[in-house]
N, C-alpha and C positions, 0 to 999 in steps of 0.2 A: 555507767561507762559501758560502751559497746566494744565487743571483741571483733576484730576484723577477721574475715575468713580468707587467709592467704598464708604464704610461707614467709618466715622471717629471713633476714639476710644471713643469719648464722646457719640455718637449715640448708639454704642454697649453697653456701660455701662448703659445708660438710659433704653434701651430695656431689659437688664438683670434684672435691678432693678424692673421694672414693672412686668416682668414675675415672679420674686421671691415673690413679694407681692401677686400676684394672686395665686401662688402655696401654700403659707402659709395659705391663706383663705380657699382654697379647702381642704387642709389637716386638718384644724380645723373642718370643717364641716364633714369630713369623720369620725373623732374621735367621734364627737357628735352623728353621725348616728349609730356608733357601740355601744355606750352606750345605746342609745334608743332601739336599736334592742335587746340587752341583757335584758333590763328591760322588754320589751314586752314578751320575751321568758319566763322569770321567772314568770311573772304574768299569762301567759297562762298555764303554768304548775300548778301554784297554783289554778287556776280556775278549771282545770281538776281534780286535787286532791280533791278540795272542792265538786265537783259533785259526785265523787266516795264515799267520806266519808259520804256525806249527804244521799246517797242511803242506805249505810250500817246502819246509825243511824235510818232512817225511817223504815227499815226492822226490826230492833230490837224493835222499838216501836210497830210496827204492830204485831210482835210475842207476845209481852206482852199483847196487846189488845185481841188476840185470847185466852189467858189464863185468861182474865178478869182483867188484871192489866192495870192501866193508870198511867204514870209517874207523880210524883210530882216534886217539884223543885229538880233538880239533875244536876250534871256536871261531866265532865271527860276530859281527855287529853291523848295524845299519839304522837308517831312519825310514819312516813311512812317507809316502807321497801326500801332497796336500789333499784334503784339509787336515790331515793328521800329522803334520810335520813336527808338532810338539812332542810326539811320542817317539821313543827310540827302542830298539830291540837288540838283544845280545843272546847268543846261544853257546852252549858247550856240549860237545858229544864226548862222553868218557866211557871207558871200559868198566863194566860192572865187576866189582871184586866181592866175591862171596866169602863169608868167614870160613876158616878151615874147619872141617868136620872134627868132632871130638875123637880123641884117641880110642882105640878098641878096648873092649872090656876084657879083663883078665880071665874071668870064668866063662865057660861056654865055648871057648875056642873061636877061631876065625876072626879075632879082633883085628889082626894085621891085614887080612884080606878086605874086611869092611872099610878099614881106614884107607887102604890103597884105592879101592873103588870110589870111596867118597871124595878123595883128593882129585882123582882123575875126572870125576863127574863135575866137581866145582871148577876145575880148569877148563873143561869143554864148555861149560855154561858161560864162563867169563870170556871165552874166545868168541862166542856167538851172540852175546847180548851187549847192547850199548844203551847207556842212559842219555837221553836228549833233554836238556834243561834249557828252557826259553824264559827270558826275563823281559818284561815290557816295563819301560821306565818313562815317567812323565813328571812334570813339575806342577805343583799346586800350591798357591800362596807362598811362593819362594822356597818351598820344601820339596825335595825329591820323593816321589812315591813310586811303588813298583808292585807288580804281581809276578809270581813265578809259576810256570807250568812245566810239569815233568812227565815224560813218557819213556817207554822202553822199546827199542827196535831189536828184533830177533832175526838172525840169519838161520834159516832152516836148511 
């Protein structure tokens, strides 16, 4: 009896099954990579838009400072021009409140003076520093996503 030199049907079926399992895994990873790439693209656009909007807000505050105005607690919102109309922005300008300085020490004297100077210093800083918080919001896969950017404006 002669043996034939070839593959049996069973060997071919096993090879095809192993190949299909590997291809399914590779395709799943490819889909995940595409979603991650899209999310990175949307976040990069949001970051760029945040930088652009933050510069515009800082210029507005600076123009107000030149007129002798310093913003109190204020907020605003808007949308971006095409092709970024899917992105929205909102901002808040608020006074920075510093924690009260600790009460003076009993020994060594001068505790009351240090406390008074500390309180006066924190009040002056609060008067001349504002926190500018900008939020960029967009929708991705039916869910809202956002990034926040914060800076401080000082009136010298």
